[in-house]
PyMOL Python script that loads the backbone (N, CA, C, O; Angstrom):
from pymol import cmd

cmd.read_pdbstr("""\
ATOM      1  N   MET A   1       0.834  -1.167   0.000  1.00  0.00           N
ATOM      2  CA  MET A   1       0.000   0.000   0.000  1.00  0.00           C
ATOM      3  C   MET A   1       0.882   1.233   0.000  1.00  0.00           C
ATOM      4  O   MET A   1       2.035   1.184   0.428  1.00  0.00           O
ATOM      5  N   LYS A   2       0.339   2.330  -0.478  1.00  0.00           N
ATOM      6  CA  LYS A   2       1.065   3.587  -0.472  1.00  0.00           C
ATOM      7  C   LYS A   2       0.731   4.315   0.830  1.00  0.00           C
ATOM      8  O   LYS A   2      -0.437   4.449   1.196  1.00  0.00           O
ATOM      9  N   VAL A   3       1.776   4.786   1.529  1.00  0.00           N
ATOM     10  CA  VAL A   3       1.599   5.543   2.766  1.00  0.00           C
ATOM     11  C   VAL A   3       2.150   6.943   2.531  1.00  0.00           C
ATOM     12  O   VAL A   3       3.305   7.108   2.139  1.00  0.00           O
ATOM     13  N   LEU A   4       1.312   7.953   2.776  1.00  0.00           N
ATOM     14  CA  LEU A   4       1.681   9.346   2.572  1.00  0.00           C
ATOM     15  C   LEU A   4       1.830  10.053   3.914  1.00  0.00           C
ATOM     16  O   LEU A   4       1.081   9.785   4.853  1.00  0.00           O
ATOM     17  N   PHE A   5       2.795  10.953   3.994  1.00  0.00           N
ATOM     18  CA  PHE A   5       3.035  11.731   5.212  1.00  0.00           C
ATOM     19  C   PHE A   5       2.927  13.211   4.868  1.00  0.00           C
ATOM     20  O   PHE A   5       3.479  13.665   3.866  1.00  0.00           O
ATOM     21  N   PHE A   6       2.212  13.959   5.704  1.00  0.00           N
ATOM     22  CA  PHE A   6       1.978  15.370   5.439  1.00  0.00           C
ATOM     23  C   PHE A   6       2.459  16.255   6.581  1.00  0.00           C
ATOM     24  O   PHE A   6       2.626  15.811   7.716  1.00  0.00           O
ATOM     25  N   ALA A   7       2.676  17.518   6.242  1.00  0.00           N
ATOM     26  CA  ALA A   7       3.012  18.577   7.190  1.00  0.00           C
ATOM     27  C   ALA A   7       4.251  18.221   8.014  1.00  0.00           C
ATOM     28  O   ALA A   7       5.269  17.813   7.456  1.00  0.00           O
ATOM     29  N   SER A   8       4.171  18.371   9.324  1.00  0.00           N
ATOM     30  CA  SER A   8       5.342  18.148  10.181  1.00  0.00           C
ATOM     31  C   SER A   8       5.815  16.695  10.147  1.00  0.00           C
ATOM     32  O   SER A   8       6.996  16.432  10.373  1.00  0.00           O
ATOM     33  N   LEU A   9       4.927  15.758   9.872  1.00  0.00           N
ATOM     34  CA  LEU A   9       5.358  14.354   9.757  1.00  0.00           C
ATOM     35  C   LEU A   9       6.330  14.194   8.594  1.00  0.00           C
ATOM     36  O   LEU A   9       7.364  13.539   8.725  1.00  0.00           O
ATOM     37  N   ARG A  10       5.996  14.792   7.464  1.00  0.00           N
ATOM     38  CA  ARG A  10       6.867  14.724   6.291  1.00  0.00           C
ATOM     39  C   ARG A  10       8.242  15.305   6.620  1.00  0.00           C
ATOM     40  O   ARG A  10       9.271  14.731   6.262  1.00  0.00           O
ATOM     41  N   ASP A  11       8.248  16.447   7.304  1.00  0.00           N
ATOM     42  CA  ASP A  11       9.515  17.097   7.655  1.00  0.00           C
ATOM     43  C   ASP A  11      10.321  16.255   8.636  1.00  0.00           C
ATOM     44  O   ASP A  11      11.525  16.075   8.453  1.00  0.00           O
ATOM     45  N   THR A  12       9.678  15.746   9.663  1.00  0.00           N
ATOM     46  CA  THR A  12      10.369  14.966  10.685  1.00  0.00           C
ATOM     47  C   THR A  12      10.913  13.654  10.130  1.00  0.00           C
ATOM     48  O   THR A  12      12.030  13.254  10.458  1.00  0.00           O
ATOM     49  N   LEU A  13      10.131  12.988   9.297  1.00  0.00           N
ATOM     50  CA  LEU A  13      10.514  11.675   8.788  1.00  0.00           C
ATOM     51  C   LEU A  13      11.395  11.753   7.541  1.00  0.00           C
ATOM     52  O   LEU A  13      12.012  10.763   7.148  1.00  0.00           O
ATOM     53  N   GLY A  14      11.450  12.927   6.926  1.00  0.00           N
ATOM     54  CA  GLY A  14      12.300  13.099   5.755  1.00  0.00           C
ATOM     55  C   GLY A  14      11.787  12.424   4.504  1.00  0.00           C
ATOM     56  O   GLY A  14      12.551  12.169   3.573  1.00  0.00           O
ATOM     57  N   THR A  15      10.493  12.130   4.474  1.00  0.00           N
ATOM     58  CA  THR A  15       9.897  11.506   3.287  1.00  0.00           C
ATOM     59  C   THR A  15       8.432  11.896   3.194  1.00  0.00           C
ATOM     60  O   THR A  15       7.787  12.153   4.210  1.00  0.00           O
ATOM     61  N   SER A  16       7.915  11.939   1.995  1.00  0.00           N
ATOM     62  CA  SER A  16       6.502  12.244   1.814  1.00  0.00           C
ATOM     63  C   SER A  16       5.675  10.999   1.541  1.00  0.00           C
ATOM     64  O   SER A  16       4.451  11.019   1.679  1.00  0.00           O
ATOM     65  N   GLU A  17       6.344   9.910   1.153  1.00  0.00           N
ATOM     66  CA  GLU A  17       5.604   8.667   0.911  1.00  0.00           C
ATOM     67  C   GLU A  17       6.526   7.465   0.905  1.00  0.00           C
ATOM     68  O   GLU A  17       7.739   7.583   0.730  1.00  0.00           O
ATOM     69  N   LEU A  18       5.917   6.300   1.101  1.00  0.00           N
ATOM     70  CA  LEU A  18       6.628   5.035   0.995  1.00  0.00           C
ATOM     71  C   LEU A  18       5.632   3.953   0.648  1.00  0.00           C
ATOM     72  O   LEU A  18       4.421   4.131   0.783  1.00  0.00           O
ATOM     73  N   GLN A  19       6.162   2.824   0.197  1.00  0.00           N
ATOM     74  CA  GLN A  19       5.342   1.648  -0.086  1.00  0.00           C
ATOM     75  C   GLN A  19       5.509   0.676   1.074  1.00  0.00           C
ATOM     76  O   GLN A  19       6.631   0.381   1.487  1.00  0.00           O
ATOM     77  N   GLU A  20       4.403   0.182   1.594  1.00  0.00           N
ATOM     78  CA  GLU A  20       4.423  -0.778   2.707  1.00  0.00           C
ATOM     79  C   GLU A  20       3.528  -1.957   2.314  1.00  0.00           C
ATOM     80  O   GLU A  20       2.319  -1.919   2.546  1.00  0.00           O
ATOM     81  N   PRO A  21       4.110  -2.994   1.726  1.00  0.00           N
ATOM     82  CA  PRO A  21       3.298  -4.118   1.258  1.00  0.00           C
ATOM     83  C   PRO A  21       2.769  -4.977   2.405  1.00  0.00           C
ATOM     84  O   PRO A  21       3.385  -5.085   3.466  1.00  0.00           O
ATOM     85  N   LEU A  22       1.631  -5.572   2.162  1.00  0.00           N
ATOM     86  CA  LEU A  22       1.068  -6.548   3.089  1.00  0.00           C
ATOM     87  C   LEU A  22       1.408  -7.939   2.579  1.00  0.00           C
ATOM     88  O   LEU A  22       1.408  -8.190   1.374  1.00  0.00           O
ATOM     89  N   ALA A  23       1.692  -8.824   3.496  1.00  0.00           N
ATOM     90  CA  ALA A  23       1.915 -10.216   3.120  1.00  0.00           C
ATOM     91  C   ALA A  23       0.584 -10.835   2.697  1.00  0.00           C
ATOM     92  O   ALA A  23      -0.478 -10.382   3.125  1.00  0.00           O
ATOM     93  N   THR A  24       0.639 -11.850   1.872  1.00  0.00           N
ATOM     94  CA  THR A  24      -0.567 -12.539   1.436  1.00  0.00           C
ATOM     95  C   THR A  24      -1.363 -13.012   2.648  1.00  0.00           C
ATOM     96  O   THR A  24      -0.839 -13.722   3.507  1.00  0.00           O
ATOM     97  N   GLY A  25      -2.632 -12.611   2.710  1.00  0.00           N
ATOM     98  CA  GLY A  25      -3.497 -13.017   3.808  1.00  0.00           C
ATOM     99  C   GLY A  25      -3.311 -12.220   5.085  1.00  0.00           C
ATOM    100  O   GLY A  25      -4.008 -12.467   6.069  1.00  0.00           O
ATOM    101  N   GLU A  26      -2.387 -11.270   5.093  1.00  0.00           N
ATOM    102  CA  GLU A  26      -2.141 -10.473   6.303  1.00  0.00           C
ATOM    103  C   GLU A  26      -3.299  -9.512   6.561  1.00  0.00           C
ATOM    104  O   GLU A  26      -3.830  -8.889   5.641  1.00  0.00           O
ATOM    105  N   SER A  27      -3.672  -9.409   7.821  1.00  0.00           N
ATOM    106  CA  SER A  27      -4.709  -8.478   8.256  1.00  0.00           C
ATOM    107  C   SER A  27      -4.034  -7.388   9.075  1.00  0.00           C
ATOM    108  O   SER A  27      -3.348  -7.678  10.055  1.00  0.00           O
ATOM    109  N   LEU A  28      -4.228  -6.129   8.674  1.00  0.00           N
ATOM    110  CA  LEU A  28      -3.574  -5.022   9.343  1.00  0.00           C
ATOM    111  C   LEU A  28      -4.527  -3.846   9.438  1.00  0.00           C
ATOM    112  O   LEU A  28      -5.170  -3.478   8.455  1.00  0.00           O
ATOM    113  N   THR A  29      -4.618  -3.256  10.622  1.00  0.00           N
ATOM    114  CA  THR A  29      -5.419  -2.043  10.801  1.00  0.00           C
ATOM    115  C   THR A  29      -4.522  -0.825  10.603  1.00  0.00           C
ATOM    116  O   THR A  29      -3.299  -0.948  10.528  1.00  0.00           O
ATOM    117  N   ALA A  30      -5.135   0.336  10.521  1.00  0.00           N
ATOM    118  CA  ALA A  30      -4.368   1.577  10.429  1.00  0.00           C
ATOM    119  C   ALA A  30      -3.469   1.720  11.655  1.00  0.00           C
ATOM    120  O   ALA A  30      -2.327   2.164  11.532  1.00  0.00           O
ATOM    121  N   ASP A  31      -3.960   1.354  12.816  1.00  0.00           N
ATOM    122  CA  ASP A  31      -3.142   1.434  14.022  1.00  0.00           C
ATOM    123  C   ASP A  31      -1.996   0.419  13.971  1.00  0.00           C
ATOM    124  O   ASP A  31      -0.892   0.711  14.430  1.00  0.00           O
ATOM    125  N   GLY A  32      -2.245  -0.738  13.433  1.00  0.00           N
ATOM    126  CA  GLY A  32      -1.193  -1.728  13.265  1.00  0.00           C
ATOM    127  C   GLY A  32      -0.106  -1.228  12.326  1.00  0.00           C
ATOM    128  O   GLY A  32       1.079  -1.471  12.554  1.00  0.00           O
ATOM    129  N   LEU A  33      -0.512  -0.526  11.264  1.00  0.00           N
ATOM    130  CA  LEU A  33       0.451   0.079  10.357  1.00  0.00           C
ATOM    131  C   LEU A  33       1.290   1.121  11.094  1.00  0.00           C
ATOM    132  O   LEU A  33       2.510   1.172  10.936  1.00  0.00           O
ATOM    133  N   ARG A  34       0.629   1.947  11.895  1.00  0.00           N
ATOM    134  CA  ARG A  34       1.349   2.959  12.665  1.00  0.00           C
ATOM    135  C   ARG A  34       2.377   2.288  13.578  1.00  0.00           C
ATOM    136  O   ARG A  34       3.514   2.753  13.669  1.00  0.00           O
ATOM    137  N   GLU A  35       1.997   1.213  14.248  1.00  0.00           N
ATOM    138  CA  GLU A  35       2.929   0.506  15.131  1.00  0.00           C
ATOM    139  C   GLU A  35       4.093  -0.084  14.332  1.00  0.00           C
ATOM    140  O   GLU A  35       5.238  -0.029  14.781  1.00  0.00           O
ATOM    141  N   ARG A  36       3.816  -0.640  13.166  1.00  0.00           N
ATOM    142  CA  ARG A  36       4.861  -1.198  12.315  1.00  0.00           C
ATOM    143  C   ARG A  36       5.854  -0.102  11.906  1.00  0.00           C
ATOM    144  O   ARG A  36       7.066  -0.316  11.938  1.00  0.00           O
ATOM    145  N   LEU A  37       5.343   1.050  11.529  1.00  0.00           N
ATOM    146  CA  LEU A  37       6.206   2.146  11.097  1.00  0.00           C
ATOM    147  C   LEU A  37       7.046   2.704  12.249  1.00  0.00           C
ATOM    148  O   LEU A  37       8.173   3.153  12.040  1.00  0.00           O
ATOM    149  N   LYS A  38       6.495   2.674  13.459  1.00  0.00           N
ATOM    150  CA  LYS A  38       7.244   3.155  14.624  1.00  0.00           C
ATOM    151  C   LYS A  38       8.529   2.361  14.837  1.00  0.00           C
ATOM    152  O   LYS A  38       9.478   2.881  15.423  1.00  0.00           O
ATOM    153  N   SER A  39       8.577   1.136  14.381  1.00  0.00           N
ATOM    154  CA  SER A  39       9.754   0.296  14.580  1.00  0.00           C
ATOM    155  C   SER A  39      10.918   0.702  13.679  1.00  0.00           C
ATOM    156  O   SER A  39      11.995   0.112  13.770  1.00  0.00           O
ATOM    157  N   ARG A  40      10.728   1.682  12.824  1.00  0.00           N
ATOM    158  CA  ARG A  40      11.783   2.130  11.907  1.00  0.00           C
ATOM    159  C   ARG A  40      12.839   2.997  12.590  1.00  0.00           C
ATOM    160  O   ARG A  40      13.864   3.313  11.987  1.00  0.00           O
ATOM    161  N   GLY A  41      12.595   3.384  13.844  1.00  0.00           N
ATOM    162  CA  GLY A  41      13.614   4.174  14.535  1.00  0.00           C
ATOM    163  C   GLY A  41      13.018   5.210  15.460  1.00  0.00           C
ATOM    164  O   GLY A  41      11.801   5.376  15.541  1.00  0.00           O
ATOM    165  N   GLU A  42      13.898   5.900  16.152  1.00  0.00           N
ATOM    166  CA  GLU A  42      13.472   6.856  17.177  1.00  0.00           C
ATOM    167  C   GLU A  42      12.637   8.005  16.604  1.00  0.00           C
ATOM    168  O   GLU A  42      11.626   8.385  17.194  1.00  0.00           O
ATOM    169  N   ALA A  43      13.046   8.558  15.470  1.00  0.00           N
ATOM    170  CA  ALA A  43      12.282   9.660  14.868  1.00  0.00           C
ATOM    171  C   ALA A  43      10.873   9.205  14.504  1.00  0.00           C
ATOM    172  O   ALA A  43       9.903   9.936  14.704  1.00  0.00           O
ATOM    173  N   TRP A  44      10.770   7.996  13.969  1.00  0.00           N
ATOM    174  CA  TRP A  44       9.468   7.439  13.596  1.00  0.00           C
ATOM    175  C   TRP A  44       8.610   7.209  14.835  1.00  0.00           C
ATOM    176  O   TRP A  44       7.418   7.515  14.845  1.00  0.00           O
ATOM    177  N   GLN A  45       9.232   6.665  15.879  1.00  0.00           N
ATOM    178  CA  GLN A  45       8.524   6.401  17.139  1.00  0.00           C
ATOM    179  C   GLN A  45       7.932   7.700  17.683  1.00  0.00           C
ATOM    180  O   GLN A  45       6.754   7.756  18.036  1.00  0.00           O
ATOM    181  N   LYS A  46       8.748   8.725  17.746  1.00  0.00           N
ATOM    182  CA  LYS A  46       8.303  10.009  18.296  1.00  0.00           C
ATOM    183  C   LYS A  46       7.218  10.652  17.426  1.00  0.00           C
ATOM    184  O   LYS A  46       6.188  11.090  17.940  1.00  0.00           O
ATOM    185  N   ALA A  47       7.445  10.707  16.129  1.00  0.00           N
ATOM    186  CA  ALA A  47       6.503  11.369  15.218  1.00  0.00           C
ATOM    187  C   ALA A  47       5.147  10.674  15.186  1.00  0.00           C
ATOM    188  O   ALA A  47       4.109  11.334  15.150  1.00  0.00           O
ATOM    189  N   LEU A  48       5.154   9.343  15.200  1.00  0.00           N
ATOM    190  CA  LEU A  48       3.897   8.603  15.051  1.00  0.00           C
ATOM    191  C   LEU A  48       3.211   8.306  16.380  1.00  0.00           C
ATOM    192  O   LEU A  48       2.162   7.661  16.404  1.00  0.00           O
ATOM    193  N   SER A  49       3.789   8.767  17.483  1.00  0.00           N
ATOM    194  CA  SER A  49       3.171   8.577  18.801  1.00  0.00           C
ATOM    195  C   SER A  49       2.307   9.753  19.220  1.00  0.00           C
ATOM    196  O   SER A  49       1.732   9.742  20.308  1.00  0.00           O
ATOM    197  N   GLN A  50       2.207  10.763  18.375  1.00  0.00           N
ATOM    198  CA  GLN A  50       1.366  11.914  18.691  1.00  0.00           C
ATOM    199  C   GLN A  50      -0.081  11.450  18.885  1.00  0.00           C
ATOM    200  O   GLN A  50      -0.638  10.794  18.003  1.00  0.00           O
ATOM    201  N   PRO A  51      -0.699  11.782  20.030  1.00  0.00           N
ATOM    202  CA  PRO A  51      -2.064  11.298  20.277  1.00  0.00           C
ATOM    203  C   PRO A  51      -3.109  11.893  19.333  1.00  0.00           C
ATOM    204  O   PRO A  51      -4.172  11.300  19.146  1.00  0.00           O
ATOM    205  N   SER A  52      -2.831  13.038  18.745  1.00  0.00           N
ATOM    206  CA  SER A  52      -3.819  13.689  17.885  1.00  0.00           C
ATOM    207  C   SER A  52      -3.612  13.387  16.402  1.00  0.00           C
ATOM    208  O   SER A  52      -4.249  14.012  15.554  1.00  0.00           O
ATOM    209  N   LEU A  53      -2.741  12.449  16.081  1.00  0.00           N
ATOM    210  CA  LEU A  53      -2.464  12.089  14.698  1.00  0.00           C
ATOM    211  C   LEU A  53      -3.745  11.619  14.009  1.00  0.00           C
ATOM    212  O   LEU A  53      -4.557  10.910  14.603  1.00  0.00           O
ATOM    213  N   LEU A  54      -3.915  12.022  12.752  1.00  0.00           N
ATOM    214  CA  LEU A  54      -5.102  11.662  11.979  1.00  0.00           C
ATOM    215  C   LEU A  54      -4.718  10.705  10.857  1.00  0.00           C
ATOM    216  O   LEU A  54      -3.578  10.691  10.394  1.00  0.00           O
ATOM    217  N   VAL A  55      -5.697   9.904  10.430  1.00  0.00           N
ATOM    218  CA  VAL A  55      -5.465   8.947   9.349  1.00  0.00           C
ATOM    219  C   VAL A  55      -6.625   9.002   8.354  1.00  0.00           C
ATOM    220  O   VAL A  55      -7.791   9.115   8.730  1.00  0.00           O
ATOM    221  N   ALA A  56      -6.263   8.919   7.075  1.00  0.00           N
ATOM    222  CA  ALA A  56      -7.255   8.831   6.000  1.00  0.00           C
ATOM    223  C   ALA A  56      -6.867   7.643   5.130  1.00  0.00           C
ATOM    224  O   ALA A  56      -5.686   7.373   4.912  1.00  0.00           O
ATOM    225  N   VAL A  57      -7.871   6.944   4.641  1.00  0.00           N
ATOM    226  CA  VAL A  57      -7.651   5.834   3.719  1.00  0.00           C
ATOM    227  C   VAL A  57      -8.433   6.139   2.448  1.00  0.00           C
ATOM    228  O   VAL A  57      -9.644   6.358   2.483  1.00  0.00           O
ATOM    229  N   ASN A  58      -7.729   6.149   1.345  1.00  0.00           N
ATOM    230  CA  ASN A  58      -8.334   6.461   0.047  1.00  0.00           C
ATOM    231  C   ASN A  58      -9.090   7.778   0.094  1.00  0.00           C
ATOM    232  O   ASN A  58     -10.197   7.900  -0.430  1.00  0.00           O
ATOM    233  N   GLN A  59      -8.465   8.762   0.735  1.00  0.00           N
ATOM    234  CA  GLN A  59      -8.924  10.149   0.826  1.00  0.00           C
ATOM    235  C   GLN A  59     -10.185  10.336   1.669  1.00  0.00           C
ATOM    236  O   GLN A  59     -10.915  11.311   1.486  1.00  0.00           O
ATOM    237  N   ALA A  60     -10.441   9.418   2.580  1.00  0.00           N
ATOM    238  CA  ALA A  60     -11.564   9.558   3.517  1.00  0.00           C
ATOM    239  C   ALA A  60     -11.044   9.344   4.938  1.00  0.00           C
ATOM    240  O   ALA A  60     -10.329   8.378   5.204  1.00  0.00           O
ATOM    241  N   MET A  61     -11.405  10.245   5.843  1.00  0.00           N
ATOM    242  CA  MET A  61     -11.002  10.101   7.237  1.00  0.00           C
ATOM    243  C   MET A  61     -11.603   8.822   7.801  1.00  0.00           C
ATOM    244  O   MET A  61     -12.771   8.514   7.562  1.00  0.00           O
ATOM    245  N   VAL A  62     -10.789   8.076   8.556  1.00  0.00           N
ATOM    246  CA  VAL A  62     -11.235   6.802   9.115  1.00  0.00           C
ATOM    247  C   VAL A  62     -10.734   6.665  10.549  1.00  0.00           C
ATOM    248  O   VAL A  62      -9.788   7.350  10.940  1.00  0.00           O
ATOM    249  N   PRO A  63     -11.360   5.782  11.342  1.00  0.00           N
ATOM    250  CA  PRO A  63     -10.833   5.488  12.678  1.00  0.00           C
ATOM    251  C   PRO A  63      -9.612   4.578  12.568  1.00  0.00           C
ATOM    252  O   PRO A  63      -9.405   3.912  11.553  1.00  0.00           O
ATOM    253  N   TRP A  64      -8.819   4.561  13.619  1.00  0.00           N
ATOM    254  CA  TRP A  64      -7.573   3.796  13.629  1.00  0.00           C
ATOM    255  C   TRP A  64      -7.785   2.287  13.556  1.00  0.00           C
ATOM    256  O   TRP A  64      -6.844   1.559  13.239  1.00  0.00           O
ATOM    257  N   ASP A  65      -8.991   1.793  13.841  1.00  0.00           N
ATOM    258  CA  ASP A  65      -9.224   0.349  13.777  1.00  0.00           C
ATOM    259  C   ASP A  65      -9.678  -0.125  12.391  1.00  0.00           C
ATOM    260  O   ASP A  65     -10.089  -1.274  12.231  1.00  0.00           O
ATOM    261  N   THR A  66      -9.602   0.756  11.397  1.00  0.00           N
ATOM    262  CA  THR A  66      -9.978   0.408  10.031  1.00  0.00           C
ATOM    263  C   THR A  66      -9.001  -0.608   9.441  1.00  0.00           C
ATOM    264  O   THR A  66      -7.785  -0.429   9.516  1.00  0.00           O
ATOM    265  N   LEU A  67      -9.545  -1.676   8.854  1.00  0.00           N
ATOM    266  CA  LEU A  67      -8.702  -2.680   8.190  1.00  0.00           C
ATOM    267  C   LEU A  67      -8.202  -2.149   6.852  1.00  0.00           C
ATOM    268  O   LEU A  67      -8.941  -1.504   6.109  1.00  0.00           O
ATOM    269  N   LEU A  68      -6.951  -2.426   6.562  1.00  0.00           N
ATOM    270  CA  LEU A  68      -6.328  -1.949   5.334  1.00  0.00           C
ATOM    271  C   LEU A  68      -6.164  -3.083   4.340  1.00  0.00           C
ATOM    272  O   LEU A  68      -6.108  -4.256   4.709  1.00  0.00           O
ATOM    273  N   SER A  69      -6.090  -2.707   3.065  1.00  0.00           N
ATOM    274  CA  SER A  69      -5.767  -3.692   2.026  1.00  0.00           C
ATOM    275  C   SER A  69      -4.551  -3.189   1.256  1.00  0.00           C
ATOM    276  O   SER A  69      -4.197  -2.013   1.334  1.00  0.00           O
ATOM    277  N   ASP A  70      -3.923  -4.081   0.521  1.00  0.00           N
ATOM    278  CA  ASP A  70      -2.662  -3.777  -0.135  1.00  0.00           C
ATOM    279  C   ASP A  70      -2.776  -2.663  -1.178  1.00  0.00           C
ATOM    280  O   ASP A  70      -1.782  -2.003  -1.483  1.00  0.00           O
ATOM    281  N   ASP A  71      -3.967  -2.448  -1.725  1.00  0.00           N
ATOM    282  CA  ASP A  71      -4.118  -1.407  -2.747  1.00  0.00           C
ATOM    283  C   ASP A  71      -4.616  -0.074  -2.173  1.00  0.00           C
ATOM    284  O   ASP A  71      -4.976   0.824  -2.934  1.00  0.00           O
ATOM    285  N   ASP A  72      -4.641   0.065  -0.852  1.00  0.00           N
ATOM    286  CA  ASP A  72      -5.081   1.320  -0.219  1.00  0.00           C
ATOM    287  C   ASP A  72      -4.001   2.390  -0.289  1.00  0.00           C
ATOM    288  O   ASP A  72      -2.807   2.102  -0.375  1.00  0.00           O
ATOM    289  N   GLU A  73      -4.464   3.638  -0.248  1.00  0.00           N
ATOM    290  CA  GLU A  73      -3.587   4.784  -0.054  1.00  0.00           C
ATOM    291  C   GLU A  73      -3.900   5.316   1.347  1.00  0.00           C
ATOM    292  O   GLU A  73      -5.022   5.742   1.624  1.00  0.00           O
ATOM    293  N   VAL A  74      -2.901   5.285   2.218  1.00  0.00           N
ATOM    294  CA  VAL A  74      -3.075   5.694   3.608  1.00  0.00           C
ATOM    295  C   VAL A  74      -2.320   7.001   3.818  1.00  0.00           C
ATOM    296  O   VAL A  74      -1.135   7.097   3.499  1.00  0.00           O
ATOM    297  N   ALA A  75      -3.006   8.004   4.353  1.00  0.00           N
ATOM    298  CA  ALA A  75      -2.377   9.299   4.628  1.00  0.00           C
ATOM    299  C   ALA A  75      -2.356   9.531   6.130  1.00  0.00           C
ATOM    300  O   ALA A  75      -3.366   9.354   6.812  1.00  0.00           O
ATOM    301  N   LEU A  76      -1.191   9.930   6.640  1.00  0.00           N
ATOM    302  CA  LEU A  76      -1.031  10.242   8.057  1.00  0.00           C
ATOM    303  C   LEU A  76      -0.652  11.713   8.178  1.00  0.00           C
ATOM    304  O   LEU A  76       0.219  12.202   7.459  1.00  0.00           O
ATOM    305  N   PHE A  77      -1.318  12.412   9.098  1.00  0.00           N
ATOM    306  CA  PHE A  77      -1.015  13.832   9.255  1.00  0.00           C
ATOM    307  C   PHE A  77      -1.478  14.342  10.610  1.00  0.00           C
ATOM    308  O   PHE A  77      -2.407  13.802  11.210  1.00  0.00           O
ATOM    309  N   PRO A  78      -0.811  15.395  11.084  1.00  0.00           N
ATOM    310  CA  PRO A  78      -1.240  16.015  12.342  1.00  0.00           C
ATOM    311  C   PRO A  78      -2.500  16.829  12.089  1.00  0.00           C
ATOM    312  O   PRO A  78      -2.804  17.140  10.938  1.00  0.00           O
ATOM    313  N   PRO A  79      -3.237  17.179  13.132  1.00  0.00           N
ATOM    314  CA  PRO A  79      -4.427  18.001  12.933  1.00  0.00           C
ATOM    315  C   PRO A  79      -4.043  19.349  12.311  1.00  0.00           C
ATOM    316  O   PRO A  79      -2.983  19.904  12.601  1.00  0.00           O
ATOM    317  N   VAL A  80      -4.909  19.849  11.469  1.00  0.00           N
ATOM    318  CA  VAL A  80      -4.657  21.119  10.801  1.00  0.00           C
ATOM    319  C   VAL A  80      -5.277  22.235  11.617  1.00  0.00           C
ATOM    320  O   VAL A  80      -6.438  22.158  12.019  1.00  0.00           O
ATOM    321  N   THR A  81      -4.494  23.269  11.856  1.00  0.00           N
ATOM    322  CA  THR A  81      -5.012  24.447  12.532  1.00  0.00           C
ATOM    323  C   THR A  81      -4.788  25.644  11.623  1.00  0.00           C
ATOM    324  O   THR A  81      -3.951  25.604  10.721  1.00  0.00           O
ATOM    325  N   GLY A  82      -5.510  26.665  11.858  1.00  0.00           N
ATOM    326  CA  GLY A  82      -5.340  27.858  11.039  1.00  0.00           C
ATOM    327  C   GLY A  82      -6.281  28.944  11.487  1.00  0.00           C
ATOM    328  O   GLY A  82      -7.036  28.787  12.447  1.00  0.00           O
ATOM    329  N   GLY A  83      -6.226  29.991  10.812  1.00  0.00           N
ATOM    330  CA  GLY A  83      -7.091  31.103  11.173  1.00  0.00           C
ATOM    331  C   GLY A  83      -7.051  32.176  10.156  1.00  0.00           C
ATOM    332  O   GLY A  83      -7.727  33.194  10.306  1.00  0.00           O
TER     333      GLY A  83
END
""", "prot")
cmd.dss("prot")
cmd.show_as("cartoon", "prot")
cmd.util.cbc("prot")
cmd.orient("prot")
């Protein structure tokens, strides 16, 4: 699946996207993906541990317990503020 990173996540992680394939028959939630990505190192652990982090799958906001498939596009980003 394609994983996209936006705003401060992109800056902290040094990438805007990556491919994260699922094994045949593997079941993974958005939260499971986040946990898998945290294992990539300290910067990943810190960036993806933000409690207010948001997730979208195929351009729709979803809860963290959403099941993912290999052809999904998953976007991770901090909450947007502005004025």
